[in-house]
C-alpha positions as CSV (number, residue, x, y, z in Angstrom):
1,X,186.1,142.1,156.0
2,X,182.4,142.5,155.3
3,X,180.5,145.7,155.0
4,X,178.5,147.1,157.9
5,X,175.4,147.0,155.8
6,X,175.0,144.3,153.1
7,X,173.1,145.2,150.0
8,X,173.4,146.9,146.7
9,X,174.3,150.6,146.8
10,X,171.9,153.0,145.0
11,X,174.8,155.4,144.4
12,X,178.4,154.8,143.5
13,X,181.0,154.7,146.2
14,X,182.2,158.1,145.1
15,X,178.7,159.6,145.3
16,X,178.0,158.0,148.7
17,X,181.3,159.4,150.0
18,X,180.3,162.9,149.0
19,X,176.9,162.5,150.5
20,X,178.3,161.1,153.8
21,X,181.2,163.6,153.7
22,X,183.6,160.6,153.9
23,X,186.1,158.9,151.5
24,X,185.1,156.5,148.8
25,X,186.8,153.7,150.8
26,X,184.6,154.4,153.8
27,X,181.5,154.3,151.6
28,X,182.6,150.9,150.3
29,X,183.1,149.6,153.9
30,X,179.7,150.9,154.9
31,X,177.6,149.2,152.3
32,X,178.4,146.4,149.7
33,X,176.9,143.3,148.2
34,X,178.0,140.0,149.7
35,X,180.6,138.4,147.4
36,X,178.4,135.4,146.3
37,X,175.5,137.8,145.2
38,X,178.0,140.0,143.4
39,X,179.4,137.0,141.5
40,X,175.9,135.9,140.6
41,X,175.0,139.3,139.2
42,X,178.3,139.6,137.3
43,X,177.7,136.1,135.7
44,X,174.2,137.1,134.6
45,X,175.5,140.3,133.2
46,X,178.2,138.5,131.2
47,X,175.6,136.0,129.9
48,X,173.3,138.8,128.8
49,X,176.1,140.5,126.9
50,X,176.9,137.2,125.1
51,X,173.3,136.4,124.3
52,X,172.6,139.9,122.9
53,X,175.7,139.9,120.7
54,X,175.1,136.3,119.5
55,X,171.5,137.4,118.5
56,X,173.1,139.7,116.0
57,X,173.0,143.1,117.7
58,X,175.7,145.7,117.1
59,X,178.1,146.4,120.0
60,X,176.6,149.8,120.4
61,X,173.1,148.2,120.8
62,X,174.4,145.7,123.3
63,X,176.1,148.5,125.3
64,X,172.9,150.5,125.4
65,X,170.8,147.6,126.6
66,X,173.4,146.8,129.3
67,X,173.8,150.5,130.3
68,X,177.5,150.5,129.6
69,X,180.0,151.6,127.0
70,X,180.9,149.7,123.8
71,X,184.2,148.7,125.3
72,X,182.4,147.6,128.5
73,X,180.1,145.4,126.5
74,X,183.0,143.8,124.6
75,X,184.8,143.1,127.8
76,X,181.8,141.4,129.3
77,X,181.4,139.3,126.2
78,X,185.1,138.3,126.3
79,X,184.9,137.5,130.0
80,X,181.9,135.3,129.4
81,X,183.9,133.4,126.7
82,X,186.9,133.0,129.0
83,X,185.1,132.2,132.3
84,X,181.7,130.8,131.7
85,X,181.5,129.3,128.2
86,X,183.7,126.3,129.0
87,X,181.8,125.8,132.3
88,X,178.5,125.5,130.4
89,X,179.9,123.1,127.8
90,X,180.9,120.4,130.2
C-alpha cells in the first residue's frame, strides 16, 4: 500500500502522530517516500559513511557529519560493505 501523500516527512512518524492526534502507524500511512527514492537515499547515506570513515575520520566524527550515533554510523558502514561494495566492484 502506498501512502496518501508521497514525500519525505519533516517530522518523525511519532511526532506527526501527536500533531495529528493519531497513531504513528496512521502518520506513516499518511505520508512516506516512495520505495525507490528511499532506497536511493539509503544507498547514498551508506556510501557517505564509508567514504568518511575511509578518509580517516573517527567514528564519532563520521556520526556527527551524518547526524546519527556512533553505532548508527558503524551500522551504515557495515551495510555498505555487505550490500554495495561488491556491487561496485563488478
